[in-house]
PDB file of N, CA, C and O in Angstrom, chain B, residues numbered from 101:
ATOM      1  N   UNK B 101      17.244  19.289 -19.833  1.00  0.00           N
ATOM      2  CA  UNK B 101      16.126  19.821 -19.107  1.00  0.00           C
ATOM      3  C   UNK B 101      16.579  20.094 -17.502  1.00  0.00           C
ATOM      4  O   UNK B 101      17.382  19.368 -16.917  1.00  0.00           O
ATOM      5  N   UNK B 102      16.076  20.996 -17.035  1.00  0.00           N
ATOM      6  CA  UNK B 102      16.352  21.391 -15.778  1.00  0.00           C
ATOM      7  C   UNK B 102      15.658  20.497 -14.810  1.00  0.00           C
ATOM      8  O   UNK B 102      14.526  20.090 -15.073  1.00  0.00           O
ATOM      9  N   UNK B 103      16.380  20.104 -13.494  1.00  0.00           N
ATOM     10  CA  UNK B 103      15.689  19.505 -12.606  1.00  0.00           C
ATOM     11  C   UNK B 103      14.488  20.103 -11.901  1.00  0.00           C
ATOM     12  O   UNK B 103      14.747  21.203 -11.412  1.00  0.00           O
ATOM     13  N   UNK B 104      13.311  19.707 -11.722  1.00  0.00           N
ATOM     14  CA  UNK B 104      12.297  20.320 -11.133  1.00  0.00           C
ATOM     15  C   UNK B 104      12.374  20.295  -9.628  1.00  0.00           C
ATOM     16  O   UNK B 104      12.774  19.243  -9.129  1.00  0.00           O
ATOM     17  N   UNK B 105      12.090  21.168  -8.925  1.00  0.00           N
ATOM     18  CA  UNK B 105      12.220  21.101  -7.212  1.00  0.00           C
ATOM     19  C   UNK B 105      10.622  20.940  -7.049  1.00  0.00           C
ATOM     20  O   UNK B 105       9.784  21.654  -7.598  1.00  0.00           O
ATOM     21  N   UNK B 106      10.374  19.863  -6.190  1.00  0.00           N
ATOM     22  CA  UNK B 106       9.142  19.660  -5.719  1.00  0.00           C
ATOM     23  C   UNK B 106       9.095  19.516  -4.351  1.00  0.00           C
ATOM     24  O   UNK B 106      10.132  19.278  -3.732  1.00  0.00           O
ATOM     25  N   UNK B 107       7.837  19.649  -3.691  1.00  0.00           N
ATOM     26  CA  UNK B 107       7.657  19.621  -2.212  1.00  0.00           C
ATOM     27  C   UNK B 107       7.872  18.120  -1.871  1.00  0.00           C
ATOM     28  O   UNK B 107       7.588  17.204  -2.642  1.00  0.00           O
ATOM     29  N   UNK B 108       8.453  17.955  -0.522  1.00  0.00           N
ATOM     30  CA  UNK B 108       8.892  16.772  -0.140  1.00  0.00           C
ATOM     31  C   UNK B 108       7.759  15.873   0.024  1.00  0.00           C
ATOM     32  O   UNK B 108       6.718  16.306   0.517  1.00  0.00           O
ATOM     33  N   UNK B 109       7.884  14.487  -0.398  1.00  0.00           N
ATOM     34  CA  UNK B 109       6.702  13.558  -0.438  1.00  0.00           C
ATOM     35  C   UNK B 109       5.893  13.731  -1.483  1.00  0.00           C
ATOM     36  O   UNK B 109       4.815  13.143  -1.396  1.00  0.00           O
ATOM     37  N   UNK B 110       6.128  14.498  -2.659  1.00  0.00           N
ATOM     38  CA  UNK B 110       5.117  14.658  -3.774  1.00  0.00           C
ATOM     39  C   UNK B 110       5.973  14.024  -5.142  1.00  0.00           C
ATOM     40  O   UNK B 110       7.196  13.882  -5.151  1.00  0.00           O
ATOM     41  N   UNK B 111       5.329  13.777  -5.952  1.00  0.00           N
ATOM     42  CA  UNK B 111       5.723  13.205  -7.311  1.00  0.00           C
ATOM     43  C   UNK B 111       4.683  13.470  -8.359  1.00  0.00           C
ATOM     44  O   UNK B 111       3.601  13.991  -8.089  1.00  0.00           O
ATOM     45  N   UNK B 112       5.037  13.104  -9.543  1.00  0.00           N
ATOM     46  CA  UNK B 112       4.217  13.435 -10.672  1.00  0.00           C
ATOM     47  C   UNK B 112       3.979  12.290 -11.776  1.00  0.00           C
ATOM     48  O   UNK B 112       4.872  11.499 -12.078  1.00  0.00           O
ATOM     49  N   UNK B 113       2.789  12.273 -12.312  1.00  0.00           N
ATOM     50  CA  UNK B 113       2.547  11.149 -13.258  1.00  0.00           C
ATOM     51  C   UNK B 113       3.364  11.353 -14.627  1.00  0.00           C
ATOM     52  O   UNK B 113       3.117  12.371 -15.273  1.00  0.00           O
ATOM     53  N   UNK B 114       4.137  10.622 -15.013  1.00  0.00           N
ATOM     54  CA  UNK B 114       4.693  10.841 -16.266  1.00  0.00           C
ATOM     55  C   UNK B 114       3.678  10.546 -17.613  1.00  0.00           C
ATOM     56  O   UNK B 114       2.484  10.249 -17.589  1.00  0.00           O
ATOM     57  N   UNK B 115       4.426  10.702 -18.598  1.00  0.00           N
ATOM     58  CA  UNK B 115       3.743  10.636 -19.842  1.00  0.00           C
ATOM     59  C   UNK B 115       3.236   9.163 -20.021  1.00  0.00           C
ATOM     60  O   UNK B 115       2.151   8.953 -20.564  1.00  0.00           O
ATOM     61  N   UNK B 116       4.023   8.152 -19.564  1.00  0.00           N
ATOM     62  CA  UNK B 116       3.820   6.749 -19.572  1.00  0.00           C
ATOM     63  C   UNK B 116       2.945   6.323 -18.441  1.00  0.00           C
ATOM     64  O   UNK B 116       2.817   5.133 -18.153  1.00  0.00           O
ATOM     65  N   UNK B 117       2.319   7.319 -17.773  1.00  0.00           N
ATOM     66  CA  UNK B 117       1.471   6.935 -16.738  1.00  0.00           C
ATOM     67  C   UNK B 117       2.183   6.321 -15.334  1.00  0.00           C
ATOM     68  O   UNK B 117       1.584   5.588 -14.547  1.00  0.00           O
ATOM     69  N   UNK B 118       3.467   6.730 -15.192  1.00  0.00           N
ATOM     70  CA  UNK B 118       4.422   6.062 -14.221  1.00  0.00           C
ATOM     71  C   UNK B 118       4.634   6.908 -13.022  1.00  0.00           C
ATOM     72  O   UNK B 118       4.556   8.116 -13.246  1.00  0.00           O
ATOM     73  N   UNK B 119       4.834   6.624 -12.043  1.00  0.00           N
ATOM     74  CA  UNK B 119       5.065   7.399 -10.739  1.00  0.00           C
ATOM     75  C   UNK B 119       6.297   6.937 -10.130  1.00  0.00           C
ATOM     76  O   UNK B 119       6.550   5.733 -10.178  1.00  0.00           O
ATOM     77  N   UNK B 120       7.072   7.716  -9.580  1.00  0.00           N
ATOM     78  CA  UNK B 120       8.128   7.260  -8.581  1.00  0.00           C
ATOM     79  C   UNK B 120       7.829   7.489  -7.143  1.00  0.00           C
ATOM     80  O   UNK B 120       7.846   8.658  -6.755  1.00  0.00           O
ATOM     81  N   UNK B 121       7.569   6.586  -6.337  1.00  0.00           N
ATOM     82  CA  UNK B 121       7.249   6.839  -4.940  1.00  0.00           C
ATOM     83  C   UNK B 121       8.192   7.284  -4.101  1.00  0.00           C
ATOM     84  O   UNK B 121       9.323   6.872  -4.358  1.00  0.00           O
ATOM     85  N   UNK B 122       8.072   8.060  -3.097  1.00  0.00           N
ATOM     86  CA  UNK B 122       9.015   8.743  -2.352  1.00  0.00           C
ATOM     87  C   UNK B 122       9.566   7.438  -1.400  1.00  0.00           C
ATOM     88  O   UNK B 122       8.796   6.603  -0.926  1.00  0.00           O
ATOM     89  N   UNK B 123      10.841   7.425  -1.236  1.00  0.00           N
ATOM     90  CA  UNK B 123      11.511   6.367  -0.294  1.00  0.00           C
ATOM     91  C   UNK B 123      10.994   6.385   1.082  1.00  0.00           C
ATOM     92  O   UNK B 123      10.769   5.325   1.667  1.00  0.00           O
ATOM     93  N   UNK B 124      10.794   7.526   1.629  1.00  0.00           N
ATOM     94  CA  UNK B 124      10.282   7.487   2.976  1.00  0.00           C
ATOM     95  C   UNK B 124       8.997   6.889   3.087  1.00  0.00           C
ATOM     96  O   UNK B 124       8.774   6.104   4.009  1.00  0.00           O
ATOM     97  N   UNK B 125       8.056   7.199   2.177  1.00  0.00           N
ATOM     98  CA  UNK B 125       6.707   6.623   2.163  1.00  0.00           C
ATOM     99  C   UNK B 125       6.795   5.140   2.158  1.00  0.00           C
ATOM    100  O   UNK B 125       6.149   4.436   2.934  1.00  0.00           O
ATOM    101  N   UNK B 126       7.618   4.688   1.255  1.00  0.00           N
ATOM    102  CA  UNK B 126       7.801   3.286   1.175  1.00  0.00           C
ATOM    103  C   UNK B 126       8.255   2.539   2.204  1.00  0.00           C
ATOM    104  O   UNK B 126       7.780   1.443   2.498  1.00  0.00           O
ATOM    105  N   UNK B 127       9.309   3.163   2.870  1.00  0.00           N
ATOM    106  CA  UNK B 127       9.860   2.659   4.156  1.00  0.00           C
ATOM    107  C   UNK B 127       8.793   2.483   5.249  1.00  0.00           C
ATOM    108  O   UNK B 127       8.720   1.482   5.963  1.00  0.00           O
ATOM    109  N   UNK B 128       7.881   3.660   5.324  1.00  0.00           N
ATOM    110  CA  UNK B 128       6.903   3.795   6.349  1.00  0.00           C
ATOM    111  C   UNK B 128       5.853   2.557   6.226  1.00  0.00           C
ATOM    112  O   UNK B 128       5.329   2.007   7.194  1.00  0.00           O
ATOM    113  N   UNK B 129       5.668   2.261   5.034  1.00  0.00           N
ATOM    114  CA  UNK B 129       4.546   1.236   4.713  1.00  0.00           C
ATOM    115  C   UNK B 129       5.052  -0.216   4.564  1.00  0.00           C
ATOM    116  O   UNK B 129       4.402  -1.207   4.231  1.00  0.00           O
ATOM    117  N   UNK B 130       6.549  -0.102   4.933  1.00  0.00           N
ATOM    118  CA  UNK B 130       7.199  -1.549   4.924  1.00  0.00           C
ATOM    119  C   UNK B 130       7.172  -2.063   3.532  1.00  0.00           C
ATOM    120  O   UNK B 130       7.094  -3.282   3.380  1.00  0.00           O
ATOM    121  N   UNK B 131       7.222  -1.355   2.597  1.00  0.00           N
ATOM    122  CA  UNK B 131       7.374  -2.024   1.110  1.00  0.00           C
ATOM    123  C   UNK B 131       8.658  -1.969   0.598  1.00  0.00           C
ATOM    124  O   UNK B 131       9.341  -0.948   0.672  1.00  0.00           O
ATOM    125  N   UNK B 132       9.006  -2.922   0.121  1.00  0.00           N
ATOM    126  CA  UNK B 132      10.451  -3.178  -0.690  1.00  0.00           C
ATOM    127  C   UNK B 132      10.270  -3.388  -2.072  1.00  0.00           C
ATOM    128  O   UNK B 132       9.217  -3.730  -2.610  1.00  0.00           O
ATOM    129  N   UNK B 133      11.507  -3.135  -2.698  1.00  0.00           N
ATOM    130  CA  UNK B 133      11.476  -3.532  -4.083  1.00  0.00           C
ATOM    131  C   UNK B 133      11.177  -5.034  -4.407  1.00  0.00           C
ATOM    132  O   UNK B 133      11.727  -5.901  -3.727  1.00  0.00           O
ATOM    133  N   UNK B 134      10.389  -5.345  -5.344  1.00  0.00           N
ATOM    134  CA  UNK B 134       9.844  -6.529  -5.737  1.00  0.00           C
ATOM    135  C   UNK B 134       8.532  -6.864  -5.186  1.00  0.00           C
ATOM    136  O   UNK B 134       7.805  -7.684  -5.746  1.00  0.00           O
ATOM    137  N   UNK B 135       8.175  -6.212  -4.021  1.00  0.00           N
ATOM    138  CA  UNK B 135       6.759  -6.514  -3.447  1.00  0.00           C
ATOM    139  C   UNK B 135       5.687  -6.114  -4.440  1.00  0.00           C
ATOM    140  O   UNK B 135       5.676  -4.995  -4.954  1.00  0.00           O
ATOM    141  N   UNK B 136       4.800  -7.034  -4.696  1.00  0.00           N
ATOM    142  CA  UNK B 136       3.532  -6.754  -5.438  1.00  0.00           C
ATOM    143  C   UNK B 136       2.536  -5.895  -4.703  1.00  0.00           C
ATOM    144  O   UNK B 136       2.247  -6.216  -3.551  1.00  0.00           O
ATOM    145  N   UNK B 137       1.994  -4.855  -5.246  1.00  0.00           N
ATOM    146  CA  UNK B 137       0.999  -4.256  -4.787  1.00  0.00           C
ATOM    147  C   UNK B 137      -0.353  -4.140  -5.555  1.00  0.00           C
ATOM    148  O   UNK B 137      -0.402  -4.183  -6.784  1.00  0.00           O
ATOM    149  N   UNK B 138      -1.316  -4.007  -4.851  1.00  0.00           N
ATOM    150  CA  UNK B 138      -2.696  -3.909  -5.713  1.00  0.00           C
ATOM    151  C   UNK B 138      -3.143  -2.396  -5.592  1.00  0.00           C
ATOM    152  O   UNK B 138      -3.202  -1.769  -4.535  1.00  0.00           O
ATOM    153  N   UNK B 139      -3.390  -2.007  -6.614  1.00  0.00           N
ATOM    154  CA  UNK B 139      -3.978  -0.457  -6.873  1.00  0.00           C
ATOM    155  C   UNK B 139      -5.544  -0.511  -6.706  1.00  0.00           C
ATOM    156  O   UNK B 139      -6.258  -1.203  -7.431  1.00  0.00           O
ATOM    157  N   UNK B 140      -5.951   0.182  -5.813  1.00  0.00           N
ATOM    158  CA  UNK B 140      -7.463   0.431  -5.577  1.00  0.00           C
ATOM    159  C   UNK B 140      -7.753   2.133  -5.934  1.00  0.00           C
ATOM    160  O   UNK B 140      -6.951   3.019  -5.637  1.00  0.00           O
ATOM    161  N   UNK B 141      -8.886   2.331  -6.533  1.00  0.00           N
ATOM    162  CA  UNK B 141      -9.214   3.592  -6.660  1.00  0.00           C
ATOM    163  C   UNK B 141     -10.228   3.828  -5.549  1.00  0.00           C
ATOM    164  O   UNK B 141     -11.206   3.082  -5.492  1.00  0.00           O
ATOM    165  N   UNK B 142     -10.068   4.841  -4.634  1.00  0.00           N
ATOM    166  CA  UNK B 142     -10.753   5.178  -3.672  1.00  0.00           C
ATOM    167  C   UNK B 142     -11.861   6.140  -3.989  1.00  0.00           C
ATOM    168  O   UNK B 142     -13.002   5.923  -3.582  1.00  0.00           O
ATOM    169  N   UNK B 143     -11.557   7.200  -4.705  1.00  0.00           N
ATOM    170  CA  UNK B 143     -12.258   8.335  -5.213  1.00  0.00           C
ATOM    171  C   UNK B 143     -11.691   9.069  -6.315  1.00  0.00           C
ATOM    172  O   UNK B 143     -10.605   8.710  -6.769  1.00  0.00           O
ATOM    173  N   UNK B 144     -12.332  10.100  -6.814  1.00  0.00           N
ATOM    174  CA  UNK B 144     -11.546  10.699  -7.939  1.00  0.00           C
ATOM    175  C   UNK B 144     -10.390  11.372  -7.226  1.00  0.00           C
ATOM    176  O   UNK B 144     -10.489  12.035  -6.193  1.00  0.00           O
ATOM    177  N   UNK B 145      -9.254  11.113  -7.922  1.00  0.00           N
ATOM    178  CA  UNK B 145      -8.100  11.781  -7.481  1.00  0.00           C
ATOM    179  C   UNK B 145      -7.416  11.032  -6.311  1.00  0.00           C
ATOM    180  O   UNK B 145      -6.377  11.508  -5.854  1.00  0.00           O
ATOM    181  N   UNK B 146      -7.888   9.989  -5.842  1.00  0.00           N
ATOM    182  CA  UNK B 146      -7.368   9.399  -4.755  1.00  0.00           C
ATOM    183  C   UNK B 146      -7.289   7.760  -5.115  1.00  0.00           C
ATOM    184  O   UNK B 146      -8.252   7.052  -5.412  1.00  0.00           O
ATOM    185  N   UNK B 147      -5.903   7.353  -5.010  1.00  0.00           N
ATOM    186  CA  UNK B 147      -5.487   5.938  -5.404  1.00  0.00           C
ATOM    187  C   UNK B 147      -4.685   5.457  -4.229  1.00  0.00           C
ATOM    188  O   UNK B 147      -3.856   6.174  -3.669  1.00  0.00           O
ATOM    189  N   UNK B 148      -4.991   4.056  -3.823  1.00  0.00           N
ATOM    190  CA  UNK B 148      -4.204   3.646  -2.875  1.00  0.00           C
ATOM    191  C   UNK B 148      -3.506   2.399  -3.148  1.00  0.00           C
ATOM    192  O   UNK B 148      -4.078   1.631  -3.922  1.00  0.00           O
ATOM    193  N   UNK B 149      -2.299   2.016  -2.631  1.00  0.00           N
ATOM    194  CA  UNK B 149      -1.810   0.860  -2.911  1.00  0.00           C
ATOM    195  C   UNK B 149      -1.718   0.015  -1.757  1.00  0.00           C
ATOM    196  O   UNK B 149      -1.460   0.460  -0.639  1.00  0.00           O
ATOM    197  N   UNK B 150      -1.945  -1.310  -2.030  1.00  0.00           N
ATOM    198  CA  UNK B 150      -2.087  -2.413  -0.851  1.00  0.00           C
ATOM    199  C   UNK B 150      -1.156  -3.312  -1.328  1.00  0.00           C
ATOM    200  O   UNK B 150      -0.937  -3.487  -2.526  1.00  0.00           O
ATOM    201  N   UNK B 151      -0.496  -3.997  -0.251  1.00  0.00           N
ATOM    202  CA  UNK B 151       0.339  -5.244  -0.568  1.00  0.00           C
ATOM    203  C   UNK B 151      -0.452  -6.177  -1.094  1.00  0.00           C
ATOM    204  O   UNK B 151      -1.601  -6.282  -0.665  1.00  0.00           O
ATOM    205  N   UNK B 152      -0.002  -6.983  -2.072  1.00  0.00           N
ATOM    206  CA  UNK B 152      -0.919  -7.967  -2.729  1.00  0.00           C
ATOM    207  C   UNK B 152      -0.906  -9.258  -1.836  1.00  0.00           C
ATOM    208  O   UNK B 152      -1.897  -9.982  -1.746  1.00  0.00           O
ATOM    209  N   UNK B 153       0.194  -9.487  -1.226  1.00  0.00           N
ATOM    210  CA  UNK B 153       0.373 -10.470  -0.454  1.00  0.00           C
ATOM    211  C   UNK B 153       0.540 -10.093   1.181  1.00  0.00           C
ATOM    212  O   UNK B 153       1.540  -9.570   1.672  1.00  0.00           O
ATOM    213  N   UNK B 154      -0.593 -10.458   1.852  1.00  0.00           N
ATOM    214  CA  UNK B 154      -0.805 -10.059   3.255  1.00  0.00           C
ATOM    215  C   UNK B 154       0.206 -11.203   4.172  1.00  0.00           C
ATOM    216  O   UNK B 154      -0.177 -12.372   4.199  1.00  0.00           O
ATOM    217  N   UNK B 155       1.261 -10.889   4.777  1.00  0.00           N
ATOM    218  CA  UNK B 155       1.917 -11.914   5.437  1.00  0.00           C
ATOM    219  C   UNK B 155       1.152 -12.663   6.625  1.00  0.00           C
ATOM    220  O   UNK B 155       1.604 -13.708   7.092  1.00  0.00           O
ATOM    221  N   UNK B 156      -0.019 -12.085   7.089  1.00  0.00           N
ATOM    222  CA  UNK B 156      -0.865 -12.673   8.092  1.00  0.00           C
ATOM    223  C   UNK B 156      -1.687 -13.775   7.479  1.00  0.00           C
ATOM    224  O   UNK B 156      -2.026 -14.761   8.134  1.00  0.00           O
ATOM    225  N   UNK B 157      -2.012 -13.593   6.181  1.00  0.00           N
ATOM    226  CA  UNK B 157      -2.765 -14.621   5.473  1.00  0.00           C
ATOM    227  C   UNK B 157      -2.100 -16.084   5.461  1.00  0.00           C
ATOM    228  O   UNK B 157      -2.801 -17.096   5.437  1.00  0.00           O
ATOM    229  N   UNK B 158      -0.694 -16.120   5.478  1.00  0.00           N
ATOM    230  CA  UNK B 158      -0.075 -17.194   5.579  1.00  0.00           C
ATOM    231  C   UNK B 158      -0.315 -18.046   6.832  1.00  0.00           C
ATOM    232  O   UNK B 158      -0.322 -19.276   6.897  1.00  0.00           O
ATOM    233  N   UNK B 159      -0.515 -17.138   7.834  1.00  0.00           N
ATOM    234  CA  UNK B 159      -0.700 -17.937   9.244  1.00  0.00           C
ATOM    235  C   UNK B 159      -2.049 -18.053   9.715  1.00  0.00           C
ATOM    236  O   UNK B 159      -2.256 -18.795  10.676  1.00  0.00           O
ATOM    237  N   UNK B 160      -3.151 -17.330   9.095  1.00  0.00           N
ATOM    238  CA  UNK B 160      -4.440 -17.454   9.482  1.00  0.00           C
ATOM    239  C   UNK B 160      -4.873 -18.614   9.316  1.00  0.00           C
ATOM    240  O   UNK B 160      -4.650 -19.179   8.246  1.00  0.00           O
ATOM    241  N   UNK B 161      -5.541 -19.199  10.257  1.00  0.00           N
ATOM    242  CA  UNK B 161      -6.159 -20.729  10.232  1.00  0.00           C
ATOM    243  C   UNK B 161      -5.156 -21.673  10.496  1.00  0.00           C
ATOM    244  O   UNK B 161      -5.463 -22.864  10.549  1.00  0.00           O
ATOM    245  N   UNK B 162      -3.989 -21.305  10.670  1.00  0.00           N
ATOM    246  CA  UNK B 162      -2.926 -22.584  11.193  1.00  0.00           C
ATOM    247  C   UNK B 162      -2.887 -22.564  12.750  1.00  0.00           C
ATOM    248  O   UNK B 162      -2.807 -23.604  13.404  1.00  0.00           O
ATOM    249  N   UNK B 163      -2.950 -21.328  13.306  1.00  0.00           N
ATOM    250  CA  UNK B 163      -2.777 -21.317  14.689  1.00  0.00           C
ATOM    251  C   UNK B 163      -4.294 -21.533  15.372  1.00  0.00           C
ATOM    252  O   UNK B 163      -5.283 -20.945  14.935  1.00  0.00           O
ATOM    253  N   UNK B 164      -4.333 -22.426  16.464  1.00  0.00           N
ATOM    254  CA  UNK B 164      -5.681 -22.494  16.852  1.00  0.00           C
ATOM    255  C   UNK B 164      -6.305 -21.361  17.536  1.00  0.00           C
ATOM    256  O   UNK B 164      -5.616 -20.786  18.378  1.00  0.00           O
ATOM    257  N   UNK B 165      -7.416 -20.973  17.331  1.00  0.00           N
ATOM    258  CA  UNK B 165      -8.216 -19.657  17.879  1.00  0.00           C
ATOM    259  C   UNK B 165      -7.733 -18.395  17.179  1.00  0.00           C
ATOM    260  O   UNK B 165      -8.372 -17.364  17.390  1.00  0.00           O
ATOM    261  N   UNK B 166      -6.779 -18.362  16.448  1.00  0.00           N
ATOM    262  CA  UNK B 166      -6.374 -17.103  15.836  1.00  0.00           C
ATOM    263  C   UNK B 166      -7.453 -16.533  14.831  1.00  0.00           C
ATOM    264  O   UNK B 166      -7.613 -15.313  14.783  1.00  0.00           O
ATOM    265  N   UNK B 167      -8.121 -17.288  14.109  1.00  0.00           N
ATOM    266  CA  UNK B 167      -9.047 -16.848  13.181  1.00  0.00           C
ATOM    267  C   UNK B 167     -10.343 -16.594  14.027  1.00  0.00           C
ATOM    268  O   UNK B 167     -10.944 -15.558  13.744  1.00  0.00           O
ATOM    269  N   UNK B 168     -10.721 -17.158  14.743  1.00  0.00           N
ATOM    270  CA  UNK B 168     -11.914 -16.853  15.711  1.00  0.00           C
ATOM    271  C   UNK B 168     -11.532 -15.690  16.476  1.00  0.00           C
ATOM    272  O   UNK B 168     -12.457 -14.888  16.604  1.00  0.00           O
ATOM    273  N   UNK B 169     -10.446 -15.360  17.022  1.00  0.00           N
ATOM    274  CA  UNK B 169     -10.149 -14.183  17.905  1.00  0.00           C
ATOM    275  C   UNK B 169     -10.027 -12.916  16.990  1.00  0.00           C
ATOM    276  O   UNK B 169     -10.362 -11.821  17.442  1.00  0.00           O
ATOM    277  N   UNK B 170      -9.576 -13.039  15.775  1.00  0.00           N
ATOM    278  CA  UNK B 170      -9.353 -11.876  15.025  1.00  0.00           C
ATOM    279  C   UNK B 170     -10.205 -11.965  13.675  1.00  0.00           C
ATOM    280  O   UNK B 170     -10.211 -12.977  12.975  1.00  0.00           O
ATOM    281  N   UNK B 171     -10.863 -10.902  13.406  1.00  0.00           N
ATOM    282  CA  UNK B 171     -11.477 -10.816  12.039  1.00  0.00           C
ATOM    283  C   UNK B 171     -10.860  -9.927  11.154  1.00  0.00           C
ATOM    284  O   UNK B 171     -11.305  -8.783  11.063  1.00  0.00           O
ATOM    285  N   UNK B 172      -9.736 -10.347  10.373  1.00  0.00           N
ATOM    286  CA  UNK B 172      -8.876  -9.468   9.469  1.00  0.00           C
ATOM    287  C   UNK B 172      -9.712  -8.624   8.810  1.00  0.00           C
ATOM    288  O   UNK B 172      -9.463  -7.422   8.900  1.00  0.00           O
ATOM    289  N   UNK B 173     -10.863  -9.058   8.019  1.00  0.00           N
ATOM    290  CA  UNK B 173     -11.562  -8.147   7.024  1.00  0.00           C
ATOM    291  C   UNK B 173     -11.974  -6.857   7.824  1.00  0.00           C
ATOM    292  O   UNK B 173     -11.785  -5.709   7.423  1.00  0.00           O
ATOM    293  N   UNK B 174     -12.539  -7.199   8.964  1.00  0.00           N
ATOM    294  CA  UNK B 174     -13.219  -6.008   9.651  1.00  0.00           C
ATOM    295  C   UNK B 174     -12.132  -5.078  10.305  1.00  0.00           C
ATOM    296  O   UNK B 174     -12.397  -3.912  10.596  1.00  0.00           O
ATOM    297  N   UNK B 175     -10.818  -5.676  10.538  1.00  0.00           N
ATOM    298  CA  UNK B 175      -9.848  -4.584  10.989  1.00  0.00           C
ATOM    299  C   UNK B 175      -9.455  -3.915   9.654  1.00  0.00           C
ATOM    300  O   UNK B 175      -9.261  -2.700   9.695  1.00  0.00           O
ATOM    301  N   UNK B 176      -9.313  -4.555   8.476  1.00  0.00           N
ATOM    302  CA  UNK B 176      -8.928  -3.820   7.294  1.00  0.00           C
ATOM    303  C   UNK B 176      -9.849  -2.682   7.025  1.00  0.00           C
ATOM    304  O   UNK B 176      -9.497  -1.554   6.678  1.00  0.00           O
ATOM    305  N   UNK B 177     -11.287  -3.173   7.260  1.00  0.00           N
ATOM    306  CA  UNK B 177     -12.285  -1.985   6.782  1.00  0.00           C
ATOM    307  C   UNK B 177     -12.042  -0.837   7.730  1.00  0.00           C
ATOM    308  O   UNK B 177     -12.118   0.318   7.310  1.00  0.00           O
ATOM    309  N   UNK B 178     -11.737  -1.113   9.061  1.00  0.00           N
ATOM    310  CA  UNK B 178     -11.456   0.137   9.867  1.00  0.00           C
ATOM    311  C   UNK B 178     -10.383   0.884   9.330  1.00  0.00           C
ATOM    312  O   UNK B 178     -10.490   2.109   9.269  1.00  0.00           O
ATOM    313  N   UNK B 179      -9.383   0.323   8.940  1.00  0.00           N
ATOM    314  CA  UNK B 179      -8.095   1.100   8.529  1.00  0.00           C
ATOM    315  C   UNK B 179      -8.533   1.940   7.288  1.00  0.00           C
ATOM    316  O   UNK B 179      -7.971   3.002   7.020  1.00  0.00           O
ATOM    317  N   UNK B 180      -9.494   1.461   6.583  1.00  0.00           N
ATOM    318  CA  UNK B 180      -9.872   2.352   5.305  1.00  0.00           C
ATOM    319  C   UNK B 180     -10.841   3.425   5.738  1.00  0.00           C
ATOM    320  O   UNK B 180     -11.159   4.278   4.910  1.00  0.00           O
ATOM    321  N   UNK B 181     -11.285   3.458   6.823  1.00  0.00           N
ATOM    322  CA  UNK B 181     -12.418   4.558   7.187  1.00  0.00           C
ATOM    323  C   UNK B 181     -11.457   5.809   7.476  1.00  0.00           C
ATOM    324  O   UNK B 181     -11.937   6.895   7.799  1.00  0.00           O
TER     325      UNK B 181
END
């Protein structure tokens, strides 16, 4: 089978419903092998991957005034707009 030439940054869904994510996209998202991601369906034809474990969740509530000064959910909602 001949190797198919694709546009940079694109991939294809396999018969097993698998995709290979471009390395550059993973690097920009700061995702590494072994990271767990949550799959969200945004709209027909639009799927987003979100790190399942947010490193900020580990510290939120531990530092005095941090949770009062920042509303993480409202910031996340802004990013999705």
